[in-house]
N, C-alpha and C positions, 0 to 999 in steps of 0.2 A: 187199710188206711183210707185213702181218698179214691173215689170212683170218678175218673176224669172223662169217662165216656158219657155222652148224652143218652138219656133214656130214649127208647125207640119212638115213642110218641112225639117228643120234641124234634127229632130228626125229620119225621114226616111233616111236621108243621113248618119247619124251615124250608123243606123242599117245596111244599105247597105255596108258601109265601114267595119264593123265588120264581115259581111258575106264574103266579099272579102278577108279580112285578114285570116280568118279561112281556106278558100280554098287555099290560098297561102301556109299556114302552111302544109296542107295535101300534096300539090304538092312537097314542100321542103322535107318532110319526105319520099316520094316515090323516089325522085331523090338522096337524101343523107341519106340513112337509118343509124340508130344507134342502136347497141345492145351490150349486154355483155353476153357472153356465158361461163358457167363453164365447163371446160374440165378436166376429170379425167385422170391422167397419166396411160398409159398402155391400155387405151381404144383403140380399133381398129379404131374408127371413132371419130369425135368430138361429143362425147356423154355426155349428162348431167345426165346420170343415170349409176349407178354402183352397183354391188352386192359384198358384203364382207362376208367372212366366219367367224363364231364365234369360232369354235373349229377346231383343238386342240389348236392352238395359234391364238388369235384374229388377223385378218388382218388389215392392214392400207392401205390407198390410198392417194396419193398426188393429189391435185386439183389446177388448175391455171385458169386464165381468159383470154379470147380473146375478144377484144373490136373492134368494128367498130363504129367510131364516125364521123358523117356527111359524110358518104360514104367512109371513108378512114380507113385503119387499124390504131389502136391507141394503144400505149404502155403506160399503166397506171403507175403512180408513186406508188410504193408499199405502201407508207404511206397513200395513199388516199383510199385504199381498206379496207372494213369492212366485215368480214366473220361472218356468223351466222348459228346456228343449231336450227331447229324447236323443236326437242325432244332430249335434251342432255343425256337422259337415254339410247338412242339407239346407238349413236356415240359420241365420244369426239372430240373436235376441238382444234388444235394447229396451230396458225398462224406463218409463217416464215417471217424473215426480207425481203426476196425477193418478198413478196406479194402472195406466194402460201400458201396453208393450207393443213394440214394432218388430215384426219378423221380416227378414229380407232373404230372398232366394240366393243360394250359393251353389247348389248342385242339384241335378235331377234326382228325384226320389220322393219318398213319403216319410214323414216323421210326425210323432205326436208332440203336442205342446201341452203344458199344464200350468195351472195356477192354484194356489192354496191360500186360505185366509187363516191367520194364526188366532184370530179372535173367535170366529164361529167354528173353526176346525173343519170347514168345508173345503172341498177341492173339486176341480173339474178338468177335463181334458178336451183337446181339440185336435184336428188333423190338418196338416199343411202338406199339399202335394205340389211339387215343383216339376214343371214340364218344360221341354225344349221346344221352341217354336221357330219357324222359318222367318228370316228377316226380309224376305222378298227376293226379287231378281235383280242382280247387278251385272252391268256390262263393263268389262275391263278392256281398255284398248292397249295394245302393245306399242312398241316403238315404230315410228314411220319407217318404211323401206324405200 
């Protein structure tokens, strides 16, 4: 009846075409890199890591994203960004209408934070470390005797 199998030559051609396509994708990625970087406000460099102090008053830090899409700077639509926290017991997360996020120290520890863009399909991670600091020396007087 019908022969539904491809002839051997066509299978080899399909395999070769797939290999060529994969190589073209690799070259495209090298020529037009894409990435999403989380940048913490106040960091001296484009850093995806920050340390917050827990005491005396918990610190907060604002984070934003910088995107490069197909080799060019890209400004994301704030509604396309989704922020996340790996361990919400260490830092809290509040997202802002402008696409930034604010992380506030809650407990000593280290957690990753993330952001993804639904349009470009890019995502990035950062690290927040919360440390305990001394508040200083206090003298407490008792009742007079």
